[in-house]
N, CA, C and O of each residue as an XYZ file, in Angstrom:
444
protein
N      49.102    -32.019     43.037
C      49.898    -32.524     41.930
C      51.112    -31.610     41.745
O      50.970    -30.389     41.685
N      52.275    -32.188     41.656
C      53.502    -31.416     41.459
C      53.715    -31.103     39.986
O      53.475    -31.943     39.119
N      54.160    -29.911     39.720
C      54.471    -29.507     38.356
C      55.893    -29.934     38.027
O      56.800    -29.751     38.839
N      56.092    -30.499     36.848
C      57.415    -30.931     36.424
C      58.185    -29.743     35.854
O      57.714    -29.118     34.904
N      59.345    -29.414     36.400
C      60.132    -28.278     35.901
C      60.476    -28.406     34.409
O      60.545    -27.399     33.705
N      60.692    -29.631     33.926
C      61.038    -29.826     32.517
C      59.938    -29.271     31.611
O      60.233    -28.531     30.672
N      58.691    -29.612     31.873
C      57.589    -29.147     31.034
C      57.342    -27.652     31.215
O      56.967    -26.965     30.265
N      57.548    -27.155     32.410
C      57.422    -25.719     32.642
C      58.440    -24.970     31.783
O      58.116    -23.955     31.167
N      59.657    -25.474     31.750
C      60.710    -24.851     30.947
C      60.374    -24.936     29.457
O      60.551    -23.960     28.728
N      59.892    -26.088     29.001
C      59.513    -26.226     27.591
C      58.432    -25.224     27.231
O      58.538    -24.519     26.227
N      57.406    -25.164     28.042
C      56.283    -24.281     27.777
C      56.708    -22.817     27.788
O      56.282    -22.041     26.932
N      57.522    -22.443     28.725
C      57.954    -21.047     28.850
C      58.819    -20.623     27.658
O      58.729    -19.481     27.208
N      59.642    -21.518     27.152
C      60.559    -21.185     26.057
C      59.970    -21.427     24.672
O      60.510    -20.928     23.684
N      58.892    -22.170     24.578
C      58.347    -22.565     23.278
C      57.995    -21.394     22.350
O      58.350    -21.448     21.173
N      57.316    -20.340     22.822
C      56.926    -19.285     21.877
C      58.101    -18.614     21.182
O      57.933    -18.077     20.087
N      59.279    -18.630     21.783
C      60.420    -17.970     21.163
C      61.036    -18.826     20.059
O      61.866    -18.332     19.297
N      60.649    -20.100     19.957
C      61.244    -21.001     18.982
C      60.664    -20.816     17.579
O      61.309    -21.171     16.593
N      59.472    -20.272     17.484
C      58.818    -20.103     16.195
C      58.242    -18.692     16.113
O      57.827    -18.125     17.124
N      58.219    -18.141     14.927
C      57.788    -16.771     14.719
C      56.272    -16.715     14.514
O      55.771    -17.123     13.467
N      55.551    -16.217     15.502
C      54.095    -16.146     15.449
C      53.600    -15.321     14.266
O      52.627    -15.700     13.614
N      54.256    -14.204     13.985
C      53.844    -13.344     12.876
C      53.977    -14.099     11.543
O      53.075    -14.052     10.708
N      55.093    -14.784     11.355
C      55.313    -15.562     10.132
C      54.275    -16.677     10.008
O      53.736    -16.902      8.924
N      53.996    -17.368     11.094
C      53.028    -18.463     11.067
C      51.631    -17.933     10.768
O      50.914    -18.501      9.944
N      51.239    -16.844     11.433
C      49.911    -16.258     11.195
C      49.753    -15.835      9.734
O      48.709    -16.073      9.125
N      50.780    -15.215      9.180
C      50.744    -14.771      7.780
C      50.573    -15.957      6.831
O      49.772    -15.892      5.898
N      51.312    -17.028      7.059
C      51.212    -18.215      6.195
C      49.833    -18.860      6.300
O      49.259    -19.265      5.289
N      49.301    -18.956      7.508
C      47.969    -19.549      7.703
C      46.911    -18.713      6.991
O      46.007    -19.258      6.357
N      47.023    -17.397      7.093
C      46.049    -16.521      6.445
C      46.150    -16.556      4.926
O      45.127    -16.478      4.245
N      47.361    -16.672      4.376
C      47.514    -16.636      2.917
C      47.420    -18.017      2.263
O      46.792    -18.154      1.213
N      48.024    -19.023      2.855
C      48.052    -20.353      2.227
C      47.069    -21.337      2.865
O      46.794    -22.395      2.298
N      46.545    -20.995      4.030
C      45.632    -21.894      4.719
C      46.332    -22.821      5.699
O      45.677    -23.596      6.395
N      47.655    -22.748      5.760
C      48.436    -23.557      6.698
C      49.855    -23.009      6.749
O      50.260    -22.218      5.897
N      50.602    -23.439      7.758
C      52.034    -23.155      7.861
C      52.732    -24.485      8.033
O      52.254    -25.353      8.763
N      53.870    -24.651      7.359
C      54.644    -25.868      7.552
C      56.128    -25.547      7.493
O      56.553    -24.552      6.905
N      56.893    -26.416      8.116
C      58.335    -26.260      8.147
C      58.969    -27.635      8.255
O      58.439    -28.524      8.921
N      60.099    -27.801      7.600
C      60.876    -29.038      7.686
C      62.277    -28.631      8.125
O      63.011    -27.982      7.379
N      62.634    -29.017      9.335
C      63.916    -28.597      9.892
C      64.822    -29.795     10.132
O      64.474    -30.715     10.874
N      65.990    -29.772      9.493
C      66.992    -30.815      9.722
C      67.841    -30.388     10.921
O      68.568    -29.397     10.847
N      67.750    -31.125     12.011
C      68.461    -30.772     13.235
C      69.604    -31.737     13.537
O      70.323    -31.575     14.523
N      69.759    -32.720     12.695
C      70.847    -33.682     12.763
C      70.975    -34.235     11.354
O      70.000    -34.186     10.603
N      72.114    -34.751     10.964
C      72.286    -35.259      9.600
C      71.196    -36.284      9.300
O      71.064    -37.290      9.997
N      70.420    -36.015      8.257
C      69.326    -36.875      7.804
C      68.241    -37.092      8.852
O      67.517    -38.086      8.791
N      68.118    -36.186      9.800
C      67.046    -36.252     10.790
C      66.254    -34.955     10.694
O      66.746    -33.884     11.049
N      65.034    -35.066     10.213
C      64.210    -33.898      9.922
C      62.912    -33.967     10.724
O      62.286    -35.023     10.814
N      62.520    -32.853     11.298
C      61.213    -32.742     11.927
C      60.327    -31.913     11.013
O      60.677    -30.795     10.637
N      59.174    -32.475     10.658
C      58.181    -31.773      9.846
C      57.107    -31.237     10.778
O      56.541    -31.981     11.579
N      56.827    -29.941     10.671
C      55.875    -29.280     11.554
C      54.798    -28.614     10.717
O      55.058    -28.119      9.620
N      53.579    -28.609     11.257
C      52.460    -28.023     10.521
C      51.435    -27.472     11.505
O      51.162    -28.068     12.547
N      50.873    -26.317     11.146
C      49.743    -25.729     11.862
C      48.712    -25.337     10.818
O      49.037    -24.697      9.818
N      47.465    -25.728     11.061
C      46.400    -25.383     10.117
C      45.084    -25.184     10.863
O      44.850    -25.808     11.897
N      44.227    -24.311     10.332
C      42.918    -24.139     10.945
C      42.141    -25.454     10.880
O      42.262    -26.215      9.920
N      41.349    -25.705     11.909
C      40.556    -26.927     11.959
C      39.319    -26.674     12.810
O      39.210    -25.658     13.496
N      38.403    -27.615     12.748
C      37.215    -27.551     13.581
C      37.019    -28.903     14.233
O      37.123    -29.942     13.582
N      36.733    -28.881     15.535
C      36.505    -30.124     16.256
C      35.320    -29.928     17.202
O      35.311    -29.016     18.030
N      34.326    -30.799     17.062
C      33.125    -30.719     17.895
C      32.473    -29.340     17.808
O      31.974    -28.815     18.804
N      32.485    -28.762     16.611
C      31.870    -27.463     16.399
C      32.694    -26.271     16.851
O      32.257    -25.131     16.701
N      33.874    -26.508     17.399
C      34.744    -25.426     17.853
C      35.858    -25.187     16.841
O      36.488    -26.136     16.375
N      36.101    -23.934     16.502
C      37.197    -23.594     15.600
C      38.487    -23.477     16.384
O      38.498    -23.036     17.533
N      39.572    -23.879     15.746
C      40.883    -23.802     16.381
C      41.953    -24.167     15.373
O      41.816    -23.888     14.182
N      43.013    -24.788     15.849
C      44.152    -25.111     15.003
C      44.661    -26.517     15.303
O      44.776    -26.918     16.460
N      44.958    -27.246     14.250
C      45.558    -28.562     14.362
C      47.067    -28.391     14.255
O      47.565    -27.779     13.311
N      47.780    -28.929     15.216
C      49.234    -28.818     15.297
C      49.822    -30.206     15.169
O      49.323    -31.147     15.787
N      50.885    -30.354     14.369
C      51.568    -31.647     14.321
C      53.069    -31.444     14.167
O      53.535    -30.506     13.522
N      53.802    -32.359     14.784
C      55.258    -32.407     14.669
C      55.616    -33.871     14.461
O      55.271    -34.724     15.278
N      56.311    -34.157     13.360
C      56.635    -35.531     12.998
C      58.122    -35.684     12.752
O      58.736    -34.883     12.046
N      58.680    -36.701     13.331
C      60.053    -37.096     13.041
C      60.021    -38.618     13.048
O      59.455    -39.219     12.135
N      60.604    -39.248     14.041
C      60.430    -40.689     14.187
C      59.101    -40.999     14.842
O      58.603    -42.120     14.742
N      58.528    -40.021     15.508
C      57.242    -40.136     16.175
C      56.390    -38.974     15.701
O      56.905    -38.014     15.128
N      55.094    -39.055     15.938
C      54.224    -37.942     15.596
C      53.468    -37.493     16.832
O      52.880    -38.302     17.550
N      53.494    -36.190     17.068
C      52.719    -35.576     18.133
C      51.739    -34.628     17.472
O      52.107    -33.883     16.564
N      50.497    -34.650     17.921
C      49.490    -33.769     17.335
C      48.457    -33.406     18.391
O      48.193    -34.173     19.317
N      47.881    -32.228     18.234
C      46.809    -31.797     19.137
C      45.970    -30.728     18.450
O      46.331    -30.202     17.397
N      44.851    -30.430     19.074
C      43.948    -29.370     18.637
C      44.051    -28.250     19.661
O      43.929    -28.494     20.861
N      44.274    -27.024     19.197
C      44.420    -25.873     20.092
C      43.365    -24.820     19.752
O      43.031    -24.639     18.581
N      42.837    -24.125     20.761
C      41.800    -23.129     20.517
C      42.313    -21.828     19.900
O      41.542    -21.104     19.270
N      43.602    -21.520     20.069
C      44.159    -20.274     19.530
C      45.470    -20.554     18.802
O      46.132    -21.565     19.037
N      45.818    -19.647     17.927
C      47.085    -19.789     17.214
C      48.262    -19.651     18.178
O      49.268    -20.344     18.029
N      48.144    -18.778     19.145
C      49.217    -18.604     20.129
C      49.485    -19.918     20.868
O      50.640    -20.305     21.047
N      48.431    -20.598     21.294
C      48.602    -21.879     21.981
C      49.143    -22.934     21.018
O      49.931    -23.789     21.425
N      48.735    -22.889     19.757
C      49.247    -23.840     18.757
C      50.755    -23.684     18.592
O      51.479    -24.676     18.512
N      51.229    -22.443     18.541
C      52.665    -22.182     18.404
C      53.399    -22.666     19.651
O      54.485    -23.237     19.557
N      52.804    -22.437     20.812
C      53.415    -22.899     22.059
C      53.521    -24.431     22.074
O      54.569    -24.976     22.421
N      52.456    -25.115     21.703
C      52.476    -26.580     21.685
C      53.478    -27.099     20.652
O      54.153    -28.100     20.893
N      53.575    -26.433     19.520
C      54.544    -26.837     18.505
C      55.960    -26.778     19.063
O      56.766    -27.675     18.820
N      56.258    -25.729     19.805
C      57.581    -25.612     20.423
C      57.848    -26.723     21.423
O      58.963    -27.242     21.494
N      56.831    -27.093     22.200
C      56.972    -28.184     23.159
C      57.234    -29.492     22.425
O      58.160    -30.224     22.774
N      56.424    -29.792     21.410
C      56.603    -31.035     20.648
C      57.957    -31.083     19.961
O      58.633    -32.112     19.983
N      58.351    -29.978     19.354
C      59.624    -29.908     18.639
C      60.787    -30.245     19.577
O      61.644    -31.063     19.245
N      60.806    -29.615     20.735
C      61.876    -29.853     21.710
C      61.788    -31.252     22.311
O      62.815    -31.884     22.560
N      60.590    -31.735     22.544
C      60.402    -33.068     23.109
C      60.954    -34.147     22.173
O      61.587    -35.098     22.631
N      60.720    -34.004     20.882
C      61.246    -34.966     19.904
C      62.766    -35.027     19.980
O      63.343    -36.114     20.007
N      63.416    -33.869     20.015
C      64.882    -33.851     20.084
C      65.385    -34.387     21.427
O      66.356    -35.143     21.475
N      64.731    -33.999     22.496
C      65.161    -34.463     23.819
C      65.006    -35.979     23.951
O      65.858    -36.631     24.554
N      63.937    -36.548     23.399
C      63.768    -38.004     23.451
C      64.883    -38.700     22.682
O      65.374    -39.750     23.098
N      65.277    -38.111     21.563
C      66.365    -38.687     20.775
C      67.673    -38.646     21.562
O      68.342    -39.668     21.718
N      68.033    -37.461     22.059
C      69.328    -37.280     22.696
C      69.428    -37.936     24.072
O      70.499    -38.426     24.431
N      68.354    -37.961     24.849
C      68.452    -38.513     26.203
C      68.016    -39.959     26.315
O      68.508    -40.688     27.177
N      67.099    -40.388     25.458
C      66.593    -41.756     25.549
C      67.037    -42.632     24.385
O      66.844    -43.848     24.420
N      67.625    -42.035     23.360
C      68.003    -42.789     22.172
C      66.778    -43.288     21.431
O      66.704    -44.465     21.077
N      65.813    -42.403     21.192
C      64.526    -42.805     20.660
C      64.291    -42.518     19.192
O      63.266    -41.915     18.873
N      65.159    -42.903     18.281
C      64.653    -43.004     16.921
C      63.688    -44.183     16.932
O      63.651    -44.922     17.916
N      62.930    -44.379     15.909
C      61.831    -45.343     15.942
C      62.266    -46.773     16.249
O      61.453    -47.547     16.755
N      63.478    -47.148     15.975
C      63.922    -48.537     16.157
C      64.793    -48.749     17.382
O      65.110    -49.898     17.692
N      65.194    -47.717     18.089
C      66.204    -47.861     19.137
C      65.637    -47.700     20.545
O      64.533    -47.195     20.748
N      66.429    -48.145     21.493
C      66.151    -47.907     22.904
C      67.481    -47.570     23.577
O      68.527    -47.619     22.931
N      67.453    -47.240     24.831
C      68.675    -46.866     25.521
C      69.677    -48.019     25.525
O      70.885    -47.782     25.510
N      69.193    -49.271     25.545
C      70.086    -50.433     25.566
C      70.399    -50.992     24.185
O      71.290    -51.831     24.050
N      69.675    -50.538     23.145
C      69.927    -51.038     21.791
C      69.941    -49.838     20.831
O      68.888    -49.356     20.415
N      71.121    -49.375     20.493
C      71.266    -48.186     19.647
C      71.205    -48.504     18.153
O      70.923    -47.615     17.350
N      71.462    -49.750     17.768
C      71.473    -50.108     16.337
C      70.273    -50.995     16.008
O      69.828    -51.776     16.849
N      69.752    -50.876     14.791
C      68.588    -51.685     14.412
C      68.899    -53.177     14.405
O      68.023    -53.989     14.107
């Protein structure tokens, strides 16, 4: 199976996009970390990491929501931060390269 350079680049750069120390502190004090980032006029990505349990295993639930929602369960906070960076960048890249707000496609930009 060939590895896609795009995903390798996303994964490699993801940890630098979010501050692990800040996220860990928020999770420990408030029980979760969240952020709402406006990256285009009236276009906001809401991100959240929180402790969770799945099938008896402890870990972290990660979500990134804009026009789409991406979510996963990660075994460590470090992996949760990495996945958040991938989702965050993927949402923006889908918008800019594919024209993917919830109602649009590459051939139809207006609702």
